[in-house]
C-alpha positions in Angstrom: -96.0 55.3 -19.5 -93.3 57.6 -18.1 -93.4 61.2 -16.8 -91.6 63.1 -19.5 -92.3 66.6 -18.4 -88.7 67.3 -17.3 -86.6 68.5 -20.3 -83.2 66.9 -21.2 -80.1 68.6 -22.6 -77.5 66.8 -24.7 -74.2 68.3 -23.7 -71.0 68.1 -25.7 -67.7 70.1 -25.8 -65.9 68.2 -28.6 -66.3 70.2 -31.9 -67.3 67.1 -33.9 -70.2 68.0 -36.1 -70.7 64.3 -37.1 -71.1 62.9 -33.6 -73.9 60.4 -34.0 -74.2 59.6 -30.2 -75.8 62.9 -29.5 -78.4 62.2 -32.3 -79.1 58.8 -30.7 -79.9 60.5 -27.4 -82.1 63.1 -29.1 -84.1 60.4 -30.9 -84.3 58.0 -27.9 -85.6 60.6 -25.5 -87.6 62.6 -28.1 -89.5 59.5 -29.2 -90.5 58.9 -25.6 -91.9 62.4 -25.4 -89.1 64.2 -23.6 -88.5 67.8 -24.7 -84.8 67.7 -25.8 -82.4 70.6 -26.1 -78.9 70.1 -27.6 -75.6 71.9 -27.7 -74.1 72.1 -31.2 -71.1 73.9 -32.7 -72.7 74.6 -36.1 -76.1 75.5 -37.3 -75.9 72.8 -40.0 -74.9 70.0 -37.6 -77.0 67.1 -38.7 -78.3 66.3 -35.2 -79.4 69.9 -34.7 -82.0 69.3 -37.4 -83.6 66.3 -35.9 -87.4 66.6 -35.7 -87.0 65.6 -32.0 -85.0 68.7 -31.0 -87.0 71.2 -29.1 -84.2 73.8 -29.2 -80.5 74.1 -30.0 -77.7 76.0 -28.3 -75.0 77.0 -30.8 -71.8 77.0 -28.9 -68.2 75.8 -29.2 -66.4 77.0 -26.0 -62.8 76.3 -25.0 -63.1 73.0 -23.0 -60.5 74.3 -20.5 -62.5 77.5 -19.6 -64.7 76.1 -16.8 -66.1 79.6 -15.9 -67.2 80.2 -19.5 -68.8 76.8 -19.7 -70.7 77.3 -16.4 -71.9 80.7 -17.5 -73.1 79.3 -20.9 -75.0 76.4 -19.3 -76.6 78.8 -16.8 -77.8 80.9 -19.7 -79.3 77.8 -21.3 -81.0 76.9 -18.1 -82.6 80.3 -17.8 -83.8 80.0 -21.4 -85.4 76.6 -20.7 -87.0 78.0 -17.6 -87.1 74.9 -15.5 -84.7 72.1 -14.2 -83.5 69.7 -16.9 -81.5 66.4 -17.1 -78.0 67.0 -18.5 -76.4 64.1 -20.4 -72.7 64.5 -21.4 -71.7 62.7 -24.7 -68.0 63.3 -24.6 -65.1 63.0 -22.2 -64.5 66.8 -21.8 -68.2 67.3 -20.9 -68.2 64.4 -18.4 -64.9 65.7 -16.8 -66.3 69.2 -16.5 -69.5 68.1 -14.8 -67.6 66.0 -12.3 -65.1 68.7 -11.4 -67.0 71.9 -11.9 -70.6 71.0 -12.1 -71.8 71.5 -8.4 -73.0 75.1 -8.9 -75.2 73.9 -11.7 -77.3 71.5 -9.7 -80.0 74.1 -9.0 -80.7 74.0 -12.7 -79.6 70.6 -13.9 -79.8 67.0 -12.8 -76.9 64.8 -13.7 -74.9 61.8 -12.4 -72.4 62.5 -9.6 -69.4 60.2 -9.7 -66.4 60.9 -7.4 -65.0 64.3 -8.5 -61.6 63.1 -9.8 -62.8 59.8 -11.3 -63.9 60.7 -14.8 -60.5 62.4 -15.5 -58.6 59.4 -14.2 -60.7 57.0 -16.3 -60.7 59.0 -19.5 -56.9 59.6 -19.4 -55.3 56.7 -21.2 -52.3 56.3 -18.9 -54.1 57.2 -15.7 -56.6 54.5 -16.5 -53.8 52.0 -17.1 -52.2 52.9 -13.7 -55.6 52.5 -12.0 -56.1 49.1 -13.6 -52.7 48.0 -12.4 -53.5 49.0 -8.8 -56.9 47.2 -8.9 -55.6 44.1 -10.6 -57.8 44.6 -13.7 -56.3 42.8 -16.8 -55.1 45.4 -19.3 -52.6 45.9 -22.1 -49.1 47.0 -21.2 -48.6 50.7 -21.7 -46.1 53.6 -21.2 -46.4 57.3 -21.1 -43.7 58.6 -23.4 -41.6 61.6 -22.3 -38.9 61.3 -24.9 -37.9 59.6 -28.2 -35.6 57.2 -26.4 -38.5 56.0 -24.2 -40.6 55.4 -27.3 -37.9 53.3 -29.0 -37.3 51.3 -25.8 -41.0 50.5 -25.4 -41.3 49.5 -29.1 -38.2 47.2 -28.8 -39.7 45.6 -25.7 -43.2 44.8 -26.9 -42.6 44.8 -30.7 -44.6 46.1 -33.7 -47.4 46.7 -34.3 -48.2 48.7 -31.3 -50.9 51.2 -30.4 -50.4 55.0 -30.1 -52.9 57.0 -28.1 -53.3 60.6 -27.1 -52.6 60.7 -23.4 -55.4 63.3 -23.0 -57.9 62.5 -25.8 -60.5 65.1 -24.7 -58.2 68.0 -25.8 -59.0 69.4 -29.2 -56.3 68.7 -31.8 -57.8 70.4 -34.8 -58.0 67.0 -36.6 -54.3 66.7 -36.8 -54.0 63.5 -34.7 -56.3 60.5 -34.2 -56.9 59.5 -30.6 -55.9 55.9 -31.4 -53.5 54.7 -34.2 -51.9 51.3 -34.9 -48.2 51.9 -35.6 -46.5 49.4 -37.9 -42.9 50.5 -37.8 -40.4 53.0 -36.4 -40.9 55.6 -39.2 -44.6 55.7 -38.5 -43.9 55.9 -34.8 -41.6 58.9 -35.4 -44.4 60.8 -37.2 -46.9 60.1 -34.5 -44.5 61.0 -31.8 -43.9 64.5 -33.3 -47.6 65.2 -33.8 -48.7 64.0 -30.3 -45.9 65.7 -28.5 -47.3 69.0 -29.9 -50.9 68.3 -28.7 -50.8 66.9 -25.2 -48.5 63.8 -25.0 -48.3 60.3 -26.3 -49.0 56.9 -24.7 -47.9 53.7 -26.3 -49.7 50.5 -25.7 -49.0 46.9 -26.4 -51.0 45.6 -29.4 -53.1 42.6 -28.5 -53.7 40.3 -31.5 -57.3 40.3 -32.5 -59.7 38.3 -34.6 -63.4 37.5 -35.1 -65.3 37.8 -31.8 -62.2 39.2 -30.0 -63.3 42.9 -29.6 -66.1 43.4 -27.0 -67.7 46.3 -25.3 -69.9 46.9 -22.3 -72.5 49.7 -21.9 -74.4 50.4 -18.8 -76.0 52.9 -16.4 -75.0 53.0 -12.7 -77.4 54.6 -10.2 -76.2 56.5 -7.1 -75.5 53.2 -5.3 -73.3 52.0 -8.3 -75.9 49.4 -9.2 -75.7 48.9 -12.9 -79.1 48.6 -14.7 -79.4 48.2 -17.6 -76.1 46.5 -18.5 -75.2 45.2 -22.0 -72.3 43.4 -23.7 -71.6 43.3 -27.4 -69.2 42.4 -30.1 -67.4 45.0 -32.3 -67.7 43.4 -35.8 -66.0 46.3 -37.6 -64.4 49.5 -36.5 -62.9 52.6 -38.1 -60.0 52.7 -38.3 -59.9 48.9 -38.5 -59.2 47.2 -35.1 -58.4 50.5 -33.5 -61.3 53.0 -33.7 -65.0 53.6 -33.2 -67.6 50.9 -33.9 -68.9 51.0 -37.4 -70.9 47.7 -37.1 -71.7 46.1 -33.7 -73.8 43.2 -32.4 -75.4 42.7 -29.0 -74.4 39.4 -27.5 -74.6 37.8 -24.0 -71.3 37.4 -22.2 -71.9 36.7 -18.5 -68.3 36.6 -17.5 -67.5 40.0 -19.0 -70.7 41.4 -17.6 -69.9 40.2 -14.1 -66.3 41.5 -14.2 -67.4 44.9 -15.6 -70.2 45.5 -13.1 -67.8 44.4 -10.2 -65.2 47.0 -11.4 -67.9 49.8 -11.5 -69.0 48.9 -8.0 -65.4 48.9 -6.7 -64.9 52.4 -8.2 -68.2 53.7 -6.8 -69.0 54.8 -10.4 -72.3 56.5 -11.2 -73.7 57.5 -14.6 -73.5 56.1 -18.1 -70.4 54.1 -19.0 -68.8 52.6 -22.2 -65.9 50.1 -21.8 -63.8 48.5 -24.6 -62.3 45.1 -24.1 -60.2 42.7 -26.2 -59.9 39.0 -25.7 -56.2 37.9 -25.4 -55.6 34.4 -26.6 -52.2 34.4 -25.0 -53.4 34.3 -21.4 -57.1 33.7 -22.0 -58.3 37.0 -20.5 -60.4 40.0 -21.4 -58.1 43.1 -21.4 -59.6 46.5 -20.7 -58.5 48.9 -23.4 -60.6 52.0 -22.9 -62.9 53.4 -20.1 -65.2 56.1 -21.4 -67.0 57.8 -18.4 -69.9 58.9 -20.5 -72.3 57.7 -23.2 -70.7 55.8 -26.0 -71.6 56.9 -29.6 -72.9 53.4 -30.5 -75.2 53.1 -27.4 -78.3 52.6 -29.6 -77.0 49.2 -30.4 -78.2 48.1 -27.0 -81.9 48.0 -26.0 -83.7 45.7 -23.7 -87.2 44.1 -23.6 -88.5 46.9 -21.5 -87.6 49.3 -24.4 -84.7 50.9 -22.4 -81.3 52.1 -23.6 -78.7 53.7 -21.2 -79.9 57.2 -22.1 -83.5 56.6 -21.2 -82.5 54.7 -18.1 -80.4 57.7 -17.0 -83.3 60.0 -17.6 -85.7 57.9 -15.6 -83.3 57.5 -12.6 -82.3 61.2 -12.5 -86.0 62.2 -12.5 -86.8 59.9 -9.6 -88.7 57.3 -11.7 -88.1 53.5 -11.4 -85.9 51.8 -14.0 -87.8 48.7 -15.3 -85.8 45.5 -15.6 -85.6 43.8 -19.0 -83.5 41.4 -21.1 -81.0 42.6 -23.7 -82.1 42.2 -27.3 -79.4 39.7 -28.2 -78.5 39.7 -31.9 -79.5 43.4 -32.4 -77.1 45.1 -34.9 -76.1 48.8 -35.3 -74.4 50.4 -38.3 -72.7 53.7 -38.7 -73.3 54.5 -42.4 -70.7 57.1 -43.0 -67.8 55.1 -41.6 -68.6 51.4 -42.3 -67.9 51.5 -46.1 -64.5 53.1 -45.4 -63.8 50.5 -42.6 -64.9 47.7 -44.9 -62.4 48.8 -47.6 -59.6 48.4 -45.0 -60.8 45.0 -43.9 -61.0 44.0 -47.5 -57.4 45.2 -48.2 -56.2 43.0 -45.3 -58.0 40.0 -46.7 -60.5 39.9 -43.7 -63.7 40.7 -45.5 -65.3 39.9 -48.9 -67.9 41.9 -50.8 -70.6 39.3 -50.4 -69.9 39.0 -46.6 -70.1 42.8 -46.3 -73.3 43.1 -48.2 -74.8 40.3 -46.2 -73.9 42.0 -42.9 -75.8 45.2 -44.0 -79.0 43.2 -44.5 -79.1 42.2 -40.9 -78.9 45.7 -39.4 -81.7 46.7 -36.9 -80.7 50.4 -36.4 -78.5 52.9 -38.2 -76.7 55.8 -36.7 -78.1 58.4 -39.1 -80.9 57.0 -41.3 -84.4 56.8 -39.6 -87.7 56.8 -41.5 -89.2 59.1 -39.0 -86.3 61.6 -39.0 -84.7 61.9 -42.4 -83.0 65.3 -42.4 -80.0 64.4 -40.2 -79.1 61.6 -42.7 -79.3 64.0 -45.7 -77.1 66.6 -43.9 -74.6 63.9 -42.9 -74.3 62.9 -46.5 -73.7 66.5 -47.5 -71.0 67.0 -44.8 -69.2 63.8 -45.9 -69.3 64.8 -49.6 -68.0 68.3 -48.7 -65.2 66.8 -46.7 -64.2 64.4 -49.5 -64.0 67.3 -52.0 -62.1 69.6 -49.5 -59.7 67.0 -48.2 -56.8 67.8 -50.7 -56.9 71.5 -49.6 -57.6 71.0 -45.9 -54.8 72.0 -43.5 -56.3 70.7 -40.3 -57.6 74.1 -39.1 -59.6 73.9 -35.9 -63.3 74.8 -36.0 -63.8 78.5 -35.1 -65.2 78.9 -31.6 -68.6 80.4 -30.9 -67.4 82.2 -27.8 -70.9 83.5 -27.0 -73.6 80.8 -26.9 -76.7 81.4 -29.0 -80.1 79.8 -28.3 -82.0 78.9 -31.4 -85.6 77.6 -31.1 -86.0 74.2 -32.8 -88.9 72.6 -34.6 -91.0 71.6 -31.7 -94.4 70.2 -30.7 -95.9 73.6 -31.1 -94.8 74.1 -34.7 -91.7 76.2 -34.3 -88.9 76.4 -36.8 -85.2 76.2 -37.1 -83.3 79.4 -37.8 -79.9 80.6 -36.7 -79.9 83.8 -34.6 -77.6 86.4 -36.1 
């Protein structure tokens, strides 16, 4: 059906061993017959053991060392031996490709947005400033440069409020969440001290939520900023509750949101995969843009159309010069993240927003899961092992960052020719 002879590389710089978005890309492209290579920080990363991985590149470089990243990717390109499609799955990787990726184009094919755009969009406060200039509805925000400014903003907008890392792509060693709901001044003081040490704090107005208030948009924009496919969906549960990644989502039509999102992308001359988060504000009857992720969203497999496309496959087809077929979104499709949804559900239950029967009922209507797949079981088993080890180690953990693999190591994966997985020493 498609020409799948061009390999694809799943590229990440964030040392998050349980990133399920990369696994989604591996499965989506691998099932279509694409040879998939992936960058991983640990030989036991669950996604590294997918049956659809042709080879893995064990590597955890400093995201700020552009020269080392370029050199490592060139080594990978030489190992693959032919041009490949490069798909970034985190902000740091998307920013690197936009700002430093031009010398890599002889080896890799990847989207080419304006050089400075991904950093502007991924930065929480720079995105807010851009929205203000363009007249895009968004929550009030302030970049905090001192404790007095934090107290002044809190007094003006009131509690709860939202605390965000100003530069969320910088590693924090697990010490600070990228987004936290702050309930009072004592909690604000704790967050302020932590964020001040790892790259700065932005405070944002908390928009009251509720059922059907949290929405997101996923799409792929070609070189002309034409967005196809494009999807809208509802965030039914998130972890942390109302402020984090989607743990249960549902695809739903929303023409007004779709129209405003695609118009914004065209105005920005955006190209590539995109993930936007919105919240409906009852106070002025508007969708407010909360986050702009200039890369693939971890929950992208929630969205698929009648042509069988998701944004990863659409990106691959377009970057390899193939037509992207048109299709209709599979409305009602649900996606579950198994390792986070039970924790999220406990929080919703404690707030009186979810009952046991309603939670169990929502699990029966899931169409795809982040980790479990009947044709690819090992990543799910390894994810469970990682979660169990983290639970046991939590009382003794001190937030130490993952040790870097300064020198990348190529490891052949289980492939169509019967290879095997084994870490090179």
